[in-house]
N, C-alpha and C positions, 0 to 999 in steps of 0.2 A: 215868892211863894213856890214858884216852880222849882227853884233850886233847893228849897227846904224839903219839898215833897220828894224830890229825887233822892235826897240824902236819907229821908225816912225809909224809902223803898229799899235803898242799898243796905241800910242797917237791918231791915227786916229780912232781907235775903241772905245776909252774912251767916246767921246761925244755920240756915238750911244748907249753905255751901260747905260750912265746916262739918256738919253732920254727914252730908253725902260723901265728902272726902274721907271722913273716918270710916264710913261703911265700905267705901271702895277699897281702902287700904286693907281693911280686915278681910274683905272678900278675896283680894289679891293675895294676901298672906295665906289664907285658907287654900287657895288654888295652888300656890307654890308648895305648900305642905303636901297637898294631894299629888302634885307632880312628882315629888321626890319619892312617893310611895306608890307610883302607878303600877309597878310590877306586882303581880299576885304573890302573896307571902308564901304560899305553898310551892309555887314554881321557883321562887328565889331560894327557898330552903333546899329543894331537890337539886338545883344547879350547884349550890355550894357543897352539898354532899358528894356530887360527882367530882368537883374540883379537888376535894379532900383526898380522893383516890389517886390523884396524879402524883408523880415524883416531884420533889421540891423544886428542882431546877426547871422543870417544864411547867409547873403550876405558876411560876413567875411570868410566863408568857401570857397569862390571863390576869394581868395586874388590874384591869378594869373591873374584874369580878369582885366587888366588895359591897358591903352593906351601905356604904356612903353614896353609891350610884344606883340609879334606877336600872334594874336588871334588863330592861328592854333596850338599854343603850350599851349593854355589855358586848364585848367582841364576840361575833358569831351568833348572837341571839336576835331573833326577830319576833315581835309581838303583833297581835291583831290590833289594828288602830282603834277599834271600838272597845273590845273587851279587855285589852291589855294583857291577855293571856299569851304565854309563849307558844308559838306554833312552829317555829323552825330553829334548829340548832345546827349551824354549819361551821365546823372547826377543822376542815380538811387542810392538810399540809401546814400544821401549826407546830410540828416537832414535839408533840406531846408524848409522854411516856407514863407507864404505870398501868392502872386497872381501869377497864370500862365498867362502871357500875350501872348496869342496866336497870337494876331495881329502883335506883333513885331517878333515873331518866323516865321510867315508866310512870312515875308519880306526876309527871307533867301531863296533865289530863288532855290538853288540846294539841299536843305535839304531833305534827303530821310529817315532818321532814327531819331526818337525822343523818348527818354526814360527818363521820370521824375518820375518813380515809386519809391515806398518805401520812400517817403518824408512826409512832414507835410503841404502841400499846403491846403489852406482853401477856395480859390476862383479861378474862371477861367473867364477871360474876353473873351467873344465870340461874342460881338456886333460889327461886322465889316463886310465889304463886300468883302475883298480880298480873293481870292481862291488860292489853291496850288495844282499843278499837279504832284509833284514829291514825296511827303511823302508816303512811302509804309509801314513803321513800326511805330506804335504809341502806346506807353505804358504809361498810367497815373495811373496804378493800385496801390493799397495800400497807397493811401492818404486818411486816414480814416475819416478826417473831411471835405472832399471835397464833396459838394452837387452840383448836376447839375440839373437845372430845365428843361432844354431841350437839345436835341442833334442835333438841326438844323445845328450847325456849322460843323457837319460831312459832310454835303452835299458839302462843299467847298473844300473837299479833294477828288480828282477824281481818284487817283491811289492806294488807300488804299488796302493793302493785309493782314495786321495783325493789329488787334485792341484788346487792353487789357484795360478794365476799371474796373477790379475786385476790390472789396472793396471800391467802390465809391457809394455814396448814390444817386440812381436814382429813388427813390420812387415816385417822382412827374411826372415821364414819363408816359404819357397816351398811347403812341404808339411808343415804342422804336424800335419795329420790322420794322416799316415803315422807320425810320431814317437809320437803318442798311441796308435795302433792296436796297438803292441807290448804293451800292457797289457790283457790279456784279462779280468782280474779287477777292473778299475776300477769303483768304485761312484759316485764323485763327481768331476766335471770342471767347473772354473770358470775360464773364460778371458774374463772381462768386461773391456772397455776395453783391449784388447791391440793395437789397430790392425790387426787381421786383416782381410783383404779377400776371401778365398776360402773359402767354406764347403763347396766340392766338391759341388755339388748333384747331379751325375750319378753319383757313387760309390754303388754299390748296397749294399755291405756293409762293416762294420768289426767287428773281433773283440770290441771292448768293449761293443758295443751291447746284448747280452743281459744283461750284468751291471749296466749303468749304472742308477743310481737318480736321480741329480741331474745336470742339464746346464744350465750357465749360459754362454751365448755372447753376452750382451747388450752393447750399446754398442760394437759394432765397425762395420765398413763393408761388410758383406755385401750385394752387389747382384745378387741372383739369386732363383730360386724356392726354396722350402723344400727341404732336402736329402733325397734318396731314402734315404740310409743311416739316417736317423732315423725315417722313416715307412713305408717300403715293407715292412719286416719287423716291423711293430708288434706282431703277435700273439705274437711270441717274446720281447718285451721286458718288463722289470719296472720301467721308468722311471716315476717318480711326480712329478718336478718338471722342468719345461721353461721356460727363460727365454731367448727370442730377441728381446726387446724392443730398441728403439733401434738398428735397423739399417735397411737399405733393401730388405728382402725383399719379393718381389712374388708375384703369382699368388693362387690361392685356397687355403683351408684344405683339405688332402687328406682324403678320407673314411677313409683308413687310420688316421687319428688315433683313430677310434672303437674300434680294437682295443686301445688303451692303457688297459686296464681299471683299472689301478692309479693312473691319473693324478689327482693332487690339485691341482697348480699348473700353469696354462697362462698364460704371459705373452707376448703377441705385440704389445704396444702399440708405437706409434711406428714403424711400418713403412709399406709401400705395398701391403699386401694388399688385394685387391679382391673383387668378387662379393658374394654375400649371406652373412650369418652362417648357417651350416648348421643345419638343424632338428635333426639328430642329435646336436648338442652336448648337448642336454637329456638324453641317455641316459648321460652320464658321472655315475653316481650318487655317486662318491667325490670329485668336483671341489669344492674348497674355495675356490680363488683363481682368478678368471677376469678377465683384463685384455686387452681388445681395443681400447682407446682409440687415437685418433690413427692411423687407417688410412683406406682408401678404400672401405670397405664401403658398400653401398647396400641399399635395401629396408627391411624392418621387422625388429625383433627377433623371432626365432621364439618362439612361445608355449611351446614345449617347455622353454625355459630355466627356466620356473617350476617344473619338476620337480626342480631341483637343490636338494634339501632340505638338503644338507650345505654349501651355499654360505656362505662366511664373508665374502668380499670380492668385490664386483662393480664393475668399472670399464669403462664403455663410454661413449664420447663423442667429439665432434669428428670424426664421420664424415660421410658424405653420405647418411644414411638418411632416408627419408621414409615414406610409406605409413602403415598403421594401427598402433596400439599394441595389442599383445596384452594380455589381461587377467590373465596369469599371471606377469608380470615387470615390473620397475620401470624400464624405459627404452626409449625410441625417441628419435630425434633431432629429433622435432617432435611436437606434439600435447599431450594433457593426461593427467597421471597422477592416479589415484585410489587409495584405500586398497586396492582389490581387487588392484592390481598387486603388492602386497607381502604378501598374506595367507599364502602358503606358505613364506615365507623366514624361518622362526622362528630359524634359526641364524646369521642375518646379523649380522656384527659391524662391517663397514665398508661404507659406501655411497658410491661415487665416481661421480658423473655430471658430465659437462661437455658440455652441449648445450642448445639453446634450448627445453627442455621446460617446461611450466607445471604447476602442482599444483592439483588440485581435491579437497582433503581436508577432511573435516569437522573443525571445531575441537575436537570432543570425542573424536576417534579416538585409540585407544591401540594402537600398533603391537605385533605379536607378537614383536618382537625388542628387544634392548638393544644399541645400537651404542656402540662406543668411538671411532669416527671417522665423521664426516659431512663429505663434500666435495662441494658442489653448485655448483661454479663455472660461470659462464656460463649458468645456468638462469634461468627466470622464477619465482623463489621468492616475490617480493614482490607488492604493495608492503609488506604487513605481515609481520613475522617470524612464521612458522607456529607454532601452539600445540603441535602434536604433538612438536616437538623438545624441549619442556620435559619430556616424559615419559622422556627418555633419561638415566637417572641415572648411567650408567657412562661418559658421554661424556668423552673426553680431548682430542679434536681437533674443533674446529668451524670449518670453512672454507666460507664462502659469499661469496666475492668475485664482483663483477660479476653479481649476482643480482637486480638491480632492487629492492632493499630501500630503503624510505624512512622506515619508522617502526618503533620498538621499544617494548616495554612498560615503559619506564622502570626503576624499581627492581626489578621482577620479572626483567627481562633481566639486569641487572648482578649480581643475587644468583645467578642461574643459572650465569653464566659465571665466577663467582669462583673455582671449583675446576677450571676447564678449563685444560689445559696450553698449548694453542695456540688462539688466537682470530684469525680472519682475516675482517674485514668490509670489506676494501678495495674501491675502485671501485664503490661504491653511491651512493645519494643520501640517506643517513641524516642527519636533522637532529635534534640533541639537544644540550642544554646539559650539559656534563660538569664544571662547576665544582665540584660536590659529590660527584663519583664517585671511588672509589678502585679502580684497576685492579690485578689480582692475578695474572693468567696469566703464565706464563714468557715466551711469545712472543706479541706483540700486533701485528697489522697492521690499522690503521684509517685508512690514508691514502686520499686521493681520495674524501672524503665531504663532508658539509656540517655537521660537528660545530662547535659554537660555544661561546661563553663563555670563561672562563678555562681554562687547562690543567688536566687532571685530576690527582689525587694518584696516586701509585704505591706499591705495597708493596715490600718488600725482595726479593720473589720474582722481580720482573720482570727479564728478561735482555735482551729485544729489544723495543723500542717504536718504532713508526713512526706518527706523528700528522701527517705532512706533507700538504700540499695540502688543508687544511680552512679553517675561518674562525675559528680561535681568536684571541682578542684579549687585550689587557692585558699586564701584565708577566710575567716568567718566574721571578721570585724565589721565589714560594711553592712552586714545584716543586722547586727546588734547595736552598733555604736552611732546610730542616728536617731534622734528623738522624733517620734511621729507627731503629726499635727495635734492629735488628742491622745488621751490615754488608750493604750493598746488593749486588745481583748484576748491576746494569745494565752491559751491555757495549756496546749499540748504542742510540743515541738519535737520532731524526730528527724535528725540529719545524719543518722548513723549509716555505717557501711558505704562511705563515699571515699574520695581521695583528698579530703580536706587536710590542709597543713597549717603550720604556724602556731602561734600561741593563742590561748583563749583570752579574748579581750577583757579588759577590766571596766565594763560598762553595763553590768547586769542590773543596775538600779532602775533602768528603764523597763525591765521585764519582771518586776517583783510578783506579778500575778500568775506566773507560770506554775502549773501543778505537775507537769510531766516533762522531763527534759532528757532526751536520749542523744548522745554524741559519740557513742562507742564505735569501735572498728573504723577509725580514721588514722591519721598520722599527726595528730596534734602534739605539740611539744611545750616545754616550759613548765612553770609552776601554775597552780590553780590560783586565780586572782582573788584578792580579798573581797571584792564586791559580790562574789557568789554566795556570801552568807547573808545577803540582803533580801533573799526570797521570803515571802510571807506565807504562801500557800503551797509550797513545793511538797509533793508527795513522793515522787520517784526521781532519782538522779543516777544516770548511768553514763560513766566515762571510761569504761573498761576497754582494754586492747587499743591503747594509744601509746605515745611515748612521753607521757607526762612525768615530771620528776620533782625532786625537792621534798621537803617536809610537808605533810598535809596538815596545815595549821588552821584550817577554817573552823570557826566556832559555829556549828550548826544547831546548837542546843536550843536556840530561840525559834527555829523553824518547827513549830510544834506538830505540824501535820506530816513531817517527813517520816516515811516508813521503810523506804528501800533505797540503799546506796550500793553501787557497784563501781569500785575504782580498781578492780583487779587488772592484772596483766599490763602494768605500767612500770615506772622506775621510781616510785615513791620510796623515800627512806626515812630514817629516824624512828621515833616511837609510834606505836599503834595509836591512831587518833581516837580520842575518847569524848570529845565535846559533841555529843549526839543528843537528840531529844529523847525523852523517856518513852515516846511512842514508837521508836524505831523497832522494826520487826526483822529486817534483813540487812546484814552487813557482809559484803563480799569484798575482801581485801587480798585475795590470793595473788601469787606471782608478782610480788614487789620485793623491796629490800628493807622492809620494816625489821627492826631489831630491838633487843632488850626483852624484858619479861612481858608476859601477858598482863596488862595493867588491871588491877583490881577494880578500877573505876568502871570497867565494862559491866561489872556485876550489877550495877545500879540500873542498867537497861533491862528491866525484868521482862519486857514484852518481846525480846528477841526470840524468833523462831528459827532463824538461820544465821549462823556465824561461821564464816569461812576465812581462815587465816593461813591457809596452806601455802607452801612454797615461799617462805620468807626466811628470816634469820633470827627467829625468836628463840629464847633460851629460858632456862629456869623451869620451875614446876608449874603445873596447872593450878591456878588459885582455887582454894576450897570454896570460896564464895560463889563458884559457878552454879551452885544449887539455887542461887537467886534468880536464875533464868526460869521463872515460874511458867512462862508460856511453853517452854520445852518440857516442863515437868507436870503440867496439868492442862486440862482442857481450857481453851480460850477462844472466843470469837475473834477472828481476824478479818480484815478487809481483803477482798479479793479483786484485784485489778487485772483484767485479762491483757497480757502482752507477752510476747515471746522473749525468753531469756535462756541462756545456756548455763548449765551447772555441772561440774564434774561430780558425778555420783555413781555409785555402784561400779566403780572401776572404769568409767567411760564418760565422755562428754554427752550429756543428754539435754534435749530441748524441752522446756516447760512453758506453759501458758498461764499458770496460776500459782504464784509463789505462796499464797496463803495456805495451800494444801500440803506444804513440805515442812518438816522439822529436821534440821541438819546441823551437825557440829563437825567441822573439818579443821583439824590442827596439824595435818600431815606435812611431812617434808620440812621440818624445822630442826632445832637443836634442843628441844624440850627434854627434861630429865626428871628424875625422882619417880616415885610410885604414882600410878594413876589413882587419884583420890576417889574414894567411894562416892563422893558427891556427884561425880560424872554419871554414875549409874543410877542416880536418883532422877535423871531427866527422862522419865519413862515415856514421854510422848515422842521422843526422837525416832525418826525413821532411818536415819543414816548417821553413823558415828565412825569417823576416820581419824585415827591417831598414829598412822603408820609412818615409818621412816623418821623416827626420833630416837631418843635414848632412854625410854621408860624402863624402869626396873620393877622388881617385885612380882607378886602374883596377880592374876586376874580375879577380881573380887566376885564372890558368889552372887552379889546383887545384880550382876549383868543379866541374870535371869528375870529380873523385874521389868526389863525393857521390852514389854510384850509387843510393842508396835515396830520394833526394829526390823528393817528389811535388809540393811547392809551394815556389816561390822568389819572393819579393817584395822587390825593391830599389828600388822606385819612389820618386819625389820626394826625390832626393838630389842630389849634385853630382858624380856619377861621370862619368869621361871615358874616352876611348879606345874601342877596339873591343870587341864582345862576344866573349869567347874562344871559339874553335871547339870546345873541349872540352865546352862545354855541350850540344852536339848529341848527346853520348853518354849523357845522362840519360834513359834509356828509360822511367822511371816518372813523369816530370814531366807533371803534368796542369794545373798552374796556374803561369803565369810572368807577372810584371809588372815591366817595366824602364822604364816611362814616366817622363817628367819628369826627365830627367837630361841629360847632354851627350855621350851616346854617339854614335859615328860609324862609318862604314864599312858593309859589307854584313852583314846578318843571316846567321849561319852556317846552312848547309843541314842540316836534320834533320827527322825525321818529325814530331816534335811542334812544332818552332819555327815552321814555316810554317802550322800549323793554329790557332795562337792568334789571337785577334782583334787587328786592327791597333791598337786603342786601347791595348793593353798595351805598345806601342812608341812611342806618341805622345809629343810633347814632346822628342824627340831629333832636331833638324833635320838632323843629319849622317847619320842612319841611312837605309838604303835596302835594297831587296830584299824579297821576299815575306815577310809579307803587305803590306808597304809598297810604294810604286811602285818600279819596276825601277831599278837603279843605272845611272848613266851612267859612261862610262869614267874620267872625271876623279875620281870619288869612290868607286871600287871599293876602292881601297887606302887603308886608314885611316892608314898610316904617313906619306903625303905630304899628308894633308889640311890640316895646319897651314900648310905652304908654299903649297899651292894656295889656301887661304883668304886668305893674305897677298897673293898675286899678284892674286887677284880683287879684293881691297880696294883695292890700288894702282891698278888699271885703272879701277875705278869712280870713284875720287877724281880721276884724271887727266881722264877724260871729263867729270866734273862740273865741274872747274875750267875746262876749255876752254869749256864751254857758258856758264858764268857770265861768263867774261872776254869772250867774243864779244858777249854780250848787253849787258854794261856799256859796252864800247867803241863798239858800234854805236849804241846810244841816246845816248851822250855826243856823238858826232859829229852824228848826225842831229838830235838835239834842239837843238844849237847852231845848225845851219844853218836849222832851222825857226824859231827864235826871233829870230835876228839877221840882218836883211835885207842889210846891207853884206857880212857874211861869206858869205852865200849867193851874192851876185853874184860876189864874188871867187873862190869855189870853182868856180863853173861856167865863169868865164873861164879858170881854171887847167886845167880838164879840156879846154876847147877847144884851148888851146895844145899840151897833150900829144898830143891827137889829131892836130893839124896836123903836129907833128913826126914822129909815126909814119907819117903819110901820105906 
């Protein structure tokens, strides 16, 4: 019975189990359906509209943004855990491009945090009426190509507490301060590098001043005194961070600054502030960061600054300060520093001095601080590296450029700097053999010294290495032809201007990650090895002024980032290399032995802004497809990488630091011939055109007047004929013109620049006249009749010459015969007597 009863109970419970299981599955299914639609439909729609405004290639970076996924799980989207409404959108540094559709984002009702910084947005739609009362944090900074014509849309955000528009172009803003003044609760305002010109110095009050904690208006172009709205009511303000550096602010530091009792950061560097550094600055007990460098202050550093016991970073230098050095602080712009000057600065973490001060510190001194950064540029730190720096065990950045150092403690020094992130020893006179040294810092600047021996070894940590302008000698193979323990990080290498010799080794497959490679101004020989085409990220390659030879056969077309190549001043021969990437912007191949025609394949590199083929053995015509160099013919955004390079321009070797600002075509000193094609003059963005010392014929096209940006034009030493086109007088930027040694005729066109050039730039053209050459006579003012006039003059001269010669020959033939033959002479005079008698 018990078994049967148990079976009955089980059978009775079975339907209940099946029913409960079914209910559970249905509930679970319902929950799953709800999970897939957790995101609010209105928020989802608004986000998709925003995505639709992105350019196609960048919208692909938001691949998770689709109807198939819960929008709360989308990249950069954060929802409230309970309401599932979108509250935060953080898409910073996602390489997005296109339009910022604020209207759609403002439809996200509960959005409080919006960060679209560090992208490539180019426009912002702000023409809408919808307001938003929950956004507190807004960051659109570092969208470099984003221009905003007005900030009126800010009035529609009523609860804003933090605003960052740094690195956005606001130059068309006539009253940015008024737009910001609507936000009385603003805590943080960052408008750095916005091209602002007016800081409204006379405005007395703004509504957000009392709430403001952080203000960054650095790197604009304010040209006035410090603003009254920031300092005149300082006692009512809670501000703790002020950065007005890198402007053109003038006047003295106002004493009202003393009322900012919560001030922790004061950055006023790189302005034109004058007067003395006020003594009362030492009363700012909370001040941690003080930067007054690069101003026009004079006098001495006040001793009261030594009371700033909270000071973490001090930067004062490059002013006009003289006078005495206080004993309680570590800087004046002349004089001697001792350990007493630093005795109270126990919290100091960064010491930044840039002034010709010297140090008289005991070699056994142990400072009261542990610095993580030392920057003592332009000081008199040497000649020996100071021992007290070895006590700084937390040091990450050591920068002592131009500090008159000449000796270091060998192994002790290199062991000490092995764990330093950034090492800068440049522009000193340090002499040491580095053949057995291994460098380990991430960033290393050791250029412009007297280091010698073979190149040092480097670890896989090194990212940036500059060993240029030293006395390293020997081959370079030991640096490149050993595989490091792990993949190297080297991105920038400069070993230029040394005494390095031998061939370039064929082992560049270990250094594929290099972006910048400078090996110019050495004595390297041989051919360029094939492994140099294995770079992946190379942007700049400079091998000029060596003794490299052979055909340049590298196929660089797959190095898609390559923009700059300089192989000039070598002994390369054969045809001009054409296997270049389409992104190439600068090709400098001057002073080699390249020969043959200018290959038409070059015309496919439309992004070229500088092409220098001068001093070679090229022949034939200029290809008409040269008009395909659209970057020379129209405006184009180019990358600007700051580095020094020399270029023969305007008749001399000039040094430049930004190749992206130049548009140059130099085909001079070759054997090129035929007429100069009109397509050359369609390159209207050119600033320098040099076709001199060739065999060009024909006339100068009138289209030369279209080249409005031209600063230098050299067509000298060719076979050009005809008049100088009058359109050339409209080239208002022209500062160098050379048309000498041609067959030009007629009057030099009248223009402001044309008459100011030296007459030697027109010499060698016998048919030219007019200032600065001698004045034209009527017969050769019009170049169109010069050929006929020249023919007439030639005929007349020949006629007169023939008559003269004929007369002389006839006269002396007759007179000579009479003089030598006596009977003929008597008969001749009898004949004359009879003729005279008959006339009588």
